[in-house]
C-alpha positions as a printed Julia matrix, in Angstrom:
675×3 Matrix{Float64}:
  46.09  124.41  181.85
  45.92  126.54  185.24
  42.95  124.96  187.51
  39.6   127.25  188.11
  40.72  129.55  190.97
  44.13  130.35  189.57
  42.02  131.15  186.3
  39.67  133.35  187.93
  42.16  135.16  190.06
  44.35  135.75  186.62
  40.93  137.31  184.91
  40.03  139.27  188.38
  43.39  140.3   190.2
  43.0   143.96  188.67
  39.77  144.85  189.48
  40.87  143.59  192.99
  43.97  145.43  193.08
  42.04  148.77  192.18
  39.08  147.87  194.81
  41.94  147.54  197.42
  43.59  150.88  196.79
  40.16  152.44  196.97
  39.45  150.96  200.35
  43.07  152.03  201.46
  42.71  155.76  200.11
  39.39  155.84  202.32
  40.77  154.19  205.11
  43.68  157.45  205.35
  40.37  159.34  206.09
  38.06  156.53  207.79
  40.66  154.62  210.27
  38.06  151.82  210.03
  38.36  151.03  206.29
  42.43  150.92  206.34
  43.0   147.39  208.14
  40.77  146.49  204.86
  42.64  148.2   202.45
  46.0   146.6   203.8
  44.51  143.34  203.76
  43.44  143.57  200.46
  46.56  144.49  199.33
  48.4   142.1   200.78
  46.1   139.5   199.33
  46.71  140.72  196.09
  50.3   140.62  196.61
  50.24  137.12  197.76
  47.95  135.48  194.95
  49.97  137.53  192.2
  53.0   135.57  193.8
  51.44  132.6   193.74
  50.15  132.86  190.46
  53.48  134.04  188.72
  55.15  131.0   190.33
  52.21  128.73  188.83
  52.52  129.87  185.64
  56.6   129.71  185.5
  56.03  126.16  186.49
  53.55  125.57  183.99
  55.82  127.45  181.05
  58.83  125.48  182.06
  56.98  122.03  181.85
  55.43  123.41  178.58
  59.04  124.24  177.23
  60.6   120.96  178.24
  57.74  119.25  176.43
  58.19  120.96  173.5
  62.04  120.6   173.16
  61.68  116.89  173.84
  59.23  116.54  170.75
  61.29  118.72  168.55
  64.4   116.55  169.53
  62.46  112.71  168.92
  61.29  114.7   165.7
  64.86  115.61  164.86
  66.33  112.41  165.52
  63.42  110.43  163.95
  64.28  112.57  160.53
  67.43  112.31  160.66
  67.61  108.47  161.07
  64.6   108.38  158.23
  66.42  110.52  155.94
  66.92  109.06  152.48
  70.25  110.59  152.89
  73.42  108.62  154.97
  74.87  111.32  157.18
  78.64  111.05  159.1
  80.5   113.17  161.24
  84.13  112.46  161.42
  87.06  113.95  163.54
  89.68  115.97  161.74
  91.95  112.82  161.83
  89.18  110.6   160.13
  87.93  108.9   162.97
  83.66  108.52  163.22
  81.83  110.4   165.35
  78.57  109.98  164.57
  76.29  108.48  162.0
  72.69  107.44  160.89
  71.22  104.38  160.24
  71.09  104.96  156.66
  74.66  105.57  156.48
  75.76  102.45  158.22
  73.35  100.7   156.09
  74.59  101.83  152.5
  78.22  101.23  154.06
  77.53   97.67  154.79
  77.68   98.02  158.43
  81.34   99.29  158.47
  80.45  102.69  160.07
  81.22  101.11  163.63
  82.3   103.7   165.96
  85.94  104.45  166.47
  86.23  103.36  162.59
  88.39  105.73  159.92
  87.14  106.94  157.07
  89.23  105.25  154.7
  88.24  101.75  156.27
  84.58  102.58  155.64
  84.85  104.32  152.15
  88.4   103.04  151.19
  90.5   105.0   148.81
  92.45  105.67  146.14
  89.57  107.63  145.02
  88.09  108.37  148.14
  91.29  109.47  149.94
  90.21  111.33  153.53
  93.38  113.5   153.15
  92.41  114.88  150.0
  88.35  115.29  150.25
  89.12  116.91  153.89
  91.11  120.24  151.91
  87.55  121.43  150.9
  84.06  121.08  150.29
  82.93  119.45  147.47
  80.6   116.99  145.36
  81.22  113.5   143.8
  80.1   110.58  142.61
  81.19  107.48  144.11
  80.26  103.5   144.12
  79.68  101.49  146.92
  78.45   98.14  147.03
  77.33   98.04  143.22
  74.88  101.2   143.89
  75.98  104.93  143.03
  75.9   107.59  145.61
  76.56  111.38  145.3
  78.77  112.12  148.13
  78.76  115.73  149.88
  81.58  116.95  151.65
  81.15  119.96  154.08
  84.1   121.0   156.41
  83.18  121.83  160.08
  84.8   125.03  160.67
  85.41  126.77  163.79
  85.23  130.29  161.89
  84.23  131.19  158.79
  86.38  131.17  155.93
  89.26  129.74  158.01
  91.71  127.46  156.9
  91.1   125.1   160.07
  88.21  122.74  160.63
  87.55  120.46  163.35
  85.83  117.62  161.12
  83.9   116.65  158.38
  80.1   116.09  157.53
  79.38  113.55  154.52
  76.33  113.5   153.15
  75.31  110.29  150.8
  72.14  110.34  148.38
  71.64  107.3   146.69
  71.38  108.05  142.86
  71.64  104.51  141.65
  68.2   104.43  139.99
  69.04  108.09  138.11
  72.27  106.11  137.1
  70.59  103.37  135.75
  68.14  105.43  133.7
  70.93  107.34  132.24
  72.89  104.28  131.38
  69.87  102.79  129.97
  69.41  106.23  127.7
  73.19  105.9   127.06
  72.92  102.33  125.74
  69.8   102.8   123.75
  71.52  106.21  121.54
  71.13  105.84  118.17
  74.7   104.8   116.21
  75.53  104.84  112.55
  78.13  103.11  110.8
  79.38  103.56  107.15
  81.19  100.19  106.01
  83.03   99.8   103.04
  84.99   97.18  101.32
  88.12   99.66  100.88
  90.01   96.93   98.32
  87.15   95.83   96.43
  88.99   96.75   92.86
  92.26   95.03   93.99
  90.92   91.92   95.56
  88.59   91.12   91.97
  91.54   91.95   89.8
  92.25   88.81   88.1
  89.17   86.59   89.4
  86.72   85.13   87.32
  83.28   85.77   88.03
  82.5    82.68   89.69
  85.43   83.5    92.68
  84.35   87.35   92.3
  80.77   86.08   93.48
  82.21   83.75   95.97
  84.32   86.53   97.25
  81.78   89.36   97.25
  78.98   86.53   99.11
  81.71   85.95  101.75
  82.47   89.55  102.73
  78.25   90.05  103.05
  77.62   87.46  104.89
  80.52   88.38  107.34
  78.94   91.91  107.54
  75.59   90.6   108.25
  76.72   88.24  110.46
  78.07   91.28  112.46
  75.25   93.09  112.0
  72.87   90.29  113.34
  74.97   89.85  116.37
  74.4    93.43  117.04
  70.9    93.52  115.97
  71.36   96.1   113.8
  69.72   97.35  110.64
  71.51   96.96  107.63
  71.37   98.69  104.34
  73.46   97.47  101.18
  73.97  100.62   98.99
  76.52   98.94   96.57
  78.74   96.14   95.9
  81.54   97.81   98.27
  79.37   99.75  100.75
  76.84   99.22  103.67
  75.06  101.52  106.34
  74.35   99.81  109.84
  72.42  101.24  112.74
  72.27  100.1   116.26
  72.61  101.11  119.69
  75.24  102.26  121.8
  75.32   99.3   124.17
  76.08   97.07  120.71
  78.87   99.39  119.83
  80.58   98.72  123.71
  80.39   95.3   123.06
  82.53   95.83  119.63
  85.12   97.9   121.3
  85.51   95.39  123.71
  86.05   93.06  121.19
  88.26   95.27  119.14
  86.18   95.03  116.23
  87.23   91.5   115.56
  84.94   91.65  112.35
  88.14   93.28  110.66
  90.01   89.98  111.38
  87.26   88.0   109.97
  86.75   89.65  106.85
  90.69   89.84  106.36
  90.54   85.72  106.93
  88.1    85.05  103.91
  90.37   83.2   101.23
  87.93   81.43   98.42
  90.17   81.63   95.83
  91.15   85.27   95.89
  95.01   85.93   95.95
  94.66   89.35   98.32
  92.76   89.3   101.79
  89.42   91.48  101.32
  89.49   94.35  103.95
  87.09   96.71  105.0
  86.97  100.12  106.88
  84.49  100.95  109.19
  83.13  104.27  110.47
  80.78  104.92  113.28
  78.98  108.07  114.72
  77.55  108.51  117.89
  75.8   111.04  119.89
  75.26  113.78  117.58
  72.38  116.05  118.12
  70.76  115.26  114.68
  70.31  112.22  112.16
  71.91  114.35  109.7
  75.07  115.6   111.81
  75.25  111.3   112.49
  75.22  110.91  108.83
  78.17  113.27  108.53
  80.38  112.34  111.02
  80.16  108.8   110.02
  81.06  109.69  106.15
  83.98  111.93  107.41
  85.13  109.06  109.67
  85.15  106.86  106.84
  87.18  109.58  104.89
  89.48  109.35  107.37
  89.93  105.59  108.03
  90.44  105.33  104.03
  93.04  108.24  104.44
  94.87  105.95  107.04
  95.11  103.01  104.5
  91.96  101.56  105.12
  91.42   97.95  107.35
  90.54   99.95  110.45
  87.62  101.06  112.72
  86.92  104.61  113.3
  84.61  105.59  116.06
  83.53  109.3   117.0
  81.9   109.43  120.41
  81.55  112.52  122.61
  83.6   114.42  120.33
  86.56  112.09  120.37
  88.13  109.79  117.87
  89.07  105.95  118.72
  90.88  103.89  116.27
  90.78  100.36  115.96
  92.85   97.62  113.22
  95.12   99.58  111.09
  97.97   96.74  112.07
  98.91   95.32  108.87
 100.67   97.27  106.11
  98.2    98.44  103.57
  98.9    97.52  100.22
  99.86   99.44   97.25
  97.6   100.26   94.57
  98.65  100.09   90.62
  96.18  102.58   89.59
  97.32  106.0    88.86
  94.16  107.8    87.77
  94.01  109.62   90.9
  97.5   110.94   90.28
  96.7   112.15   86.9
  93.62  114.14   88.14
  95.81  115.45   91.13
  98.6   116.74   88.54
  95.37  118.44   86.19
  94.34  120.08   88.92
  97.82  121.33   90.61
  98.36  122.54   87.02
  94.91  124.69   86.95
  95.87  126.11   90.34
  99.57  126.91   89.88
  98.38  128.77   86.66
  95.7   130.68   88.55
  98.23  131.96   90.83
 101.13  134.39   91.07
 103.25  132.88   93.72
 104.18  129.47   94.71
 105.23  128.93   98.17
 105.99  125.42   99.0
 106.38  124.24  102.5
 107.76  120.97  104.63
 107.66  120.17  108.07
 109.66  121.51  110.95
 113.16  119.86  110.96
 112.96  118.89  107.68
 114.09  115.32  106.6
 115.23  114.6   103.15
 111.93  113.29  101.94
 110.32  117.25  102.84
 113.13  118.72  101.39
 113.16  116.66   98.02
 109.49  116.85   97.47
 109.51  120.67   98.31
 112.03  120.6    95.18
 109.91  118.98   92.93
 106.93  120.76   93.53
 109.09  124.28   93.23
 110.26  122.74   89.99
 106.68  122.51   88.44
 105.99  125.98   89.67
 108.89  127.01   87.56
 108.03  125.05   84.46
 105.25  127.41   84.24
 106.92  130.49   84.99
 105.86  131.07   88.23
 107.74  132.6    91.41
 108.13  129.78   93.73
 109.84  129.56   97.05
 110.55  127.07  100.07
 110.02  127.96  103.56
 112.1   126.1   105.98
 112.31  125.95  109.38
 115.75  126.72  109.45
 116.43  123.42  111.8
 117.78  120.12  110.44
 120.91  118.32  109.49
 119.38  117.38  106.16
 118.44  121.22  105.19
 122.17  122.41  105.87
 123.03  118.98  103.34
 120.48  119.74  100.6
 121.81  123.65  100.68
 125.42  122.5   100.05
 124.26  120.43   97.21
 122.12  122.98   96.07
 124.95  125.73   95.95
 127.09  123.2    94.44
 124.71  121.96   91.3
 121.97  124.66   91.13
 122.02  128.27   92.72
 118.36  128.54   91.58
 117.11  126.54   94.96
 119.49  127.98   97.16
 118.25  131.36   96.61
 114.67  130.19   97.22
 114.72  128.38  100.54
 113.64  130.96  102.79
 112.54  131.77  106.4
 109.08  132.12  107.6
 109.55  135.8   107.76
 110.56  136.29  104.16
 107.78  134.24  103.16
 105.27  136.44  105.18
 106.27  139.43  103.11
 106.21  137.83   99.45
 102.47  136.62  100.11
  99.64  138.38   97.84
  95.93  137.4    97.57
  96.74  134.94   95.09
  99.5   133.04   96.72
  98.93  129.32   96.71
 100.65  127.24  100.1
 101.75  123.9    99.01
 102.26  121.66  102.32
 104.4   118.49  101.69
 105.6   115.56  103.8
 102.75  116.44  106.85
  98.94  117.25  106.91
  98.73  118.3   110.81
  99.26  122.41  111.44
 101.44  121.71  114.21
 104.41  120.02  112.25
 104.24  122.93  109.36
 107.93  124.72  109.18
 106.22  128.02  109.59
 102.67  128.24  111.48
 102.73  132.02  110.43
 102.82  131.23  106.41
 100.12  128.71  107.22
  97.66  130.87  108.89
  98.43  133.74  106.17
  97.71  131.7   103.39
  94.09  130.63  102.77
  94.23  128.72   99.25
  96.31  125.48  100.39
  97.19  122.27   98.74
  98.41  119.13  100.55
 100.61  116.28   99.56
 101.33  113.49  101.99
 101.99  110.0   102.87
 101.21  109.66  106.1
  98.22  108.2   107.57
  95.35  110.72  107.94
  95.25  111.99  111.19
  92.4   113.26  113.19
  94.07  116.77  113.22
  93.91  117.24  109.44
  94.32  120.94  108.28
  90.79  122.18  107.3
  89.76  124.06  103.74
  92.33  122.52  102.05
  91.82  123.2    97.96
  93.36  120.04   97.3
  94.03  117.19   99.38
  96.18  114.33   97.69
  96.7   111.78  100.85
  98.14  108.75   99.95
  99.58  106.68  102.92
  99.89  104.02  100.3
 102.96  105.45   98.94
 107.01  105.26  100.25
 107.41  108.47  100.29
 105.93  112.11   99.44
 109.01  112.44   97.02
 107.03  109.28   95.33
 104.02  111.03   94.93
 105.68  114.38   93.59
 107.59  112.47   91.51
 104.4   110.58   89.94
 102.71  114.19   89.89
 105.68  115.72   87.43
 105.6   112.65   84.78
 101.9   113.81   84.67
 102.05  117.55   84.95
 103.79  118.53   81.65
 105.22  116.4    78.91
 108.03  119.05   78.35
 108.94  119.46   82.21
 112.1   117.88   82.57
 114.1   117.5    85.49
 118.29  118.19   85.87
 120.56  115.91   88.03
 120.54  117.56   91.22
 116.54  117.97   91.1
 115.94  114.52   90.37
 118.96  113.6    92.91
 116.98  115.19   95.28
 113.6   113.41   94.98
 115.86  110.21   94.48
 117.3   110.67   98.09
 113.59  111.17   99.69
 112.51  107.95   98.53
 115.78  106.18   99.96
 115.48  107.48  102.99
 111.57  106.74  103.54
 112.23  103.24  102.21
 115.17  102.49  103.86
 117.42  102.03  100.46
 114.2   100.31   99.12
 113.85   97.99  102.09
 110.57   99.13  103.46
 107.27  100.0   102.2
 108.32   99.68   98.97
 105.98   98.77   95.78
 105.8    98.67   92.22
 105.02  102.76   91.5
 108.12  103.06   93.9
 110.44  101.42   91.56
 108.7   103.27   88.75
 109.12  106.02   90.64
 112.9   106.06   91.23
 113.58  104.95   87.16
 111.63  108.08   86.33
 114.32  109.59   88.09
 117.38  107.6    87.08
 116.03  108.34   83.26
 116.29  112.23   84.32
 119.73  111.81   85.8
 119.31  111.13   89.52
 122.67  110.0    90.77
 122.92  107.93   93.15
 126.78  108.53   94.25
 125.62  112.17   94.69
 122.56  111.05   97.26
 125.04  108.73   98.78
 127.4   112.02   99.63
 123.97  113.48  100.97
 124.04  110.56  103.82
 127.77  110.44  104.84
 127.97  111.42  108.6
 130.62  113.33  110.63
 132.82  110.78  112.41
 131.01  111.89  115.9
 127.79  111.32  114.6
 128.99  107.51  113.56
 129.9   106.74  116.89
 127.38  107.9   119.06
 125.3   105.67  116.75
 127.52  102.71  117.52
 127.47  103.45  120.92
 123.65  103.11  120.81
 123.28  100.18  119.01
 125.99   98.56  121.71
 124.23   99.65  124.35
 120.98   98.18  123.19
 118.71   96.22  125.34
 115.86   93.49  124.54
 113.16   93.6   127.18
 111.24   91.19  124.97
 111.84   88.73  122.1
 111.51   91.04  119.12
 111.95   94.29  120.8
 115.08   96.12  121.33
 115.67   99.48  123.31
 118.53  102.07  123.49
 118.69  105.22  125.42
 120.49  108.46  124.72
 121.11  109.96  127.81
 122.06  113.82  128.02
 121.41  114.17  124.49
 122.02  117.65  122.9
 119.45  119.75  121.82
 121.08  120.14  118.27
 120.12  119.0   114.73
 122.22  115.96  114.46
 120.31  114.33  117.87
 117.4   113.27  115.67
 119.58  111.97  112.99
 121.77  109.78  115.49
 118.42  108.36  116.56
 116.58  107.62  113.41
 120.06  105.66  111.95
 120.22  103.96  115.42
 116.56  102.89  115.11
 117.24  101.79  111.42
 120.42   99.78  112.14
 118.84   98.11  115.19
 115.67   96.91  113.23
 118.33   95.02  110.86
 119.26   92.62  113.4
 117.97   89.18  113.32
 114.77   88.44  115.37
 114.13   91.89  115.83
 110.75   93.25  114.87
 110.85   96.63  116.7
 113.62   98.9   117.51
 113.0   101.93  120.17
 115.52  104.76  120.63
 115.2   107.37  123.29
 116.93  110.52  123.45
 117.03  112.93  126.75
 117.75  116.34  126.01
 116.96  119.64  128.1
 113.83  120.05  126.08
 111.99  117.03  126.99
 112.24  113.32  125.63
 112.61  112.1   121.81
 111.51  108.85  120.71
 112.49  106.94  117.21
 110.49  103.66  116.28
 111.42  101.5   113.6
 109.66   98.17  112.46
 110.62   95.71  110.28
 107.49   95.68  108.44
 105.42   93.1   110.21
 104.78   95.52  113.2
 102.87   98.93  112.99
 104.81  100.83  115.1
 102.83  104.08  114.25
 100.11  102.3   116.51
 102.36  102.12  119.35
 103.14  106.05  118.69
  99.93  107.26  118.37
  99.15  105.77  122.24
 101.92  107.93  123.26
 100.7   110.92  121.34
 102.73  110.94  118.15
 102.41  109.27  115.0
 104.27  108.81  111.98
 104.46  105.44  109.3
 103.99  101.95  109.57
 107.52  101.41  109.79
 108.31  104.78  111.01
 107.28  106.32  113.66
 108.02  108.78  116.76
 106.63  111.43  119.4
 108.36  114.23  121.45
 107.01  114.72  125.19
 107.92  117.47  127.71
 108.98  116.83  131.18
 109.3   112.89  130.66
 112.47  110.46  131.32
 112.96  107.38  129.31
 112.11  105.16  132.53
 108.65  106.95  132.82
 107.01  105.55  129.65
 109.71  102.3   128.55
 107.19   99.94  130.59
 104.06  101.24  128.63
 106.42  101.09  125.26
 107.46   97.64  126.01
 103.87   96.68  127.0
 102.21   98.06  123.9
 105.3    96.65  121.82
 104.22   93.2   123.41
 100.93   93.36  122.15
 101.51   94.39  118.42
 104.32   91.54  118.36
 101.6    89.06  119.73
  99.25   89.83  117.23
 101.8    89.36  114.57
 102.74   86.09  116.16
  99.07   85.29  116.01
  98.56   86.42  112.7
 101.35   84.22  111.38
 100.11   81.11  113.03
  96.73   81.51  111.14
  97.22   80.12  107.72
  93.98   81.63  106.28
  95.56   85.19  107.34
  98.44   84.78  105.18
  98.94   85.18  101.74
């Protein structure tokens, strides 16, 4: 504050200045007043100057005080903010940090330390995060943080930067609440005793009751361990409600309830198995129930004895490692045959389509279905992809023995020209859209029937009119042969038709060595009675000299990276139809060797890597191939990968095979698991 005299002068200086000017004017006429006027003006100047300097000094002092207070406030605020702040140079060296940042990184933020030493990589590499402004969640010392990265740039929109500013915001409480909410989400499980009728067959009432009690006890104990609510709807069907935290524990233990149920042995000859479908994170309870039921259908379609978990829009599969047991009932085959008969009668044309790069099973099944259509005097065509060594061989057989089938094997474009609104499409030996011989034909026909023996995949073709999916069967040709026997009593196969179906069974069972049940032999006997010629089938399987030599080379160069597994690599393989044939035959040959449970043959081509896997029946190779994005059957599976070499995935295949072989040995060492 100014003192009083300067305050008085500041308030009255204008008035004094006016008086001085008036006195000076009067002094011009009256010289007596002239000195007085000059003195007054000089006084005004002197005191005004003194006032200006005093005011300037006060103002500077005031500004210094304000700036110091602002700096103190800023420094206090930055240090006390619930946000950690640190500045790093362009090479990652720490320039400055506040106390909160130092606390959250456990004292690692010392002067001159580098970013990678304070917040360790690989997820937080300095070279990576310095490329752009970003936000991400990180974890430090059991706490969660939102890390905001801001580049310090000399010019706006410049690629050059002089450093980084890192902001850390503690979101631990939020994440804990989120996890608590997530752990408490409602999950619904549909559980079915999937081989109930087979297990109970031939047992007396006492043994049946004991088996049912043991299965119920195992499922009930499992529900109690999860603090779940269990409802039994029928003798073989349960519903269980629990939270997601319990689900994570089940996933962690890989649903060991499947093994516990399978180990039940109280006089039963066949081990009981259950299928589990779990749905979680749906918007409504109605959707939750629908998802659980559809998942159970998927588990049963894949052969049962497994768990299917639907979480966050993704499907996870557990179990399903044992070979499924063939069912002896033919009720479903009769029902499907009657339904197919009616669908064909109501259609004007029948188009049959197998998978791309057709094999003998696909082609044999297609010929069998076409025969059913011909028996009803329907126009029928077989759509082929135009690829495959088997297709050429089958065409030769058709031309020699039955010209009808040679003329009806057409490509996708020709099929499109024949499609009408009443056309029926029958898909054989596959149920995934990506595998169809012609995507255009698949999309053009709305009325579809699927006949397949592979385990049901998640991307099953939707909206099919009739679905006949039997993973218990050896081949699709076996299924079609059964359907023919129930389709029409007057339907008779000729030798070439029966031989085509017989070839499909032979190729998928490895000459009746794997995945063969009583119904397989009955189907083969039915075909033999209808004129199937084994010598004709043998002709189909004869190979050229170059094919035999390359197969022998793959067998000779095979390696055994671990006991029970052999691996062979076909380097610089040509992109041709015979490559897959050579791989399959080499894999088949390798798995026949003693002490070999799994064989894997890989072919490196210009278009990618082909993988063919075989099992002797004790290991499920489909589980291995599914991990790589492929599929197949329990003893035959494969995958195609783009931009990958054999060396890139060999270690992964070995590790997956190791787990399967170890589980095989564990099951064999457990007498309760054998039957």
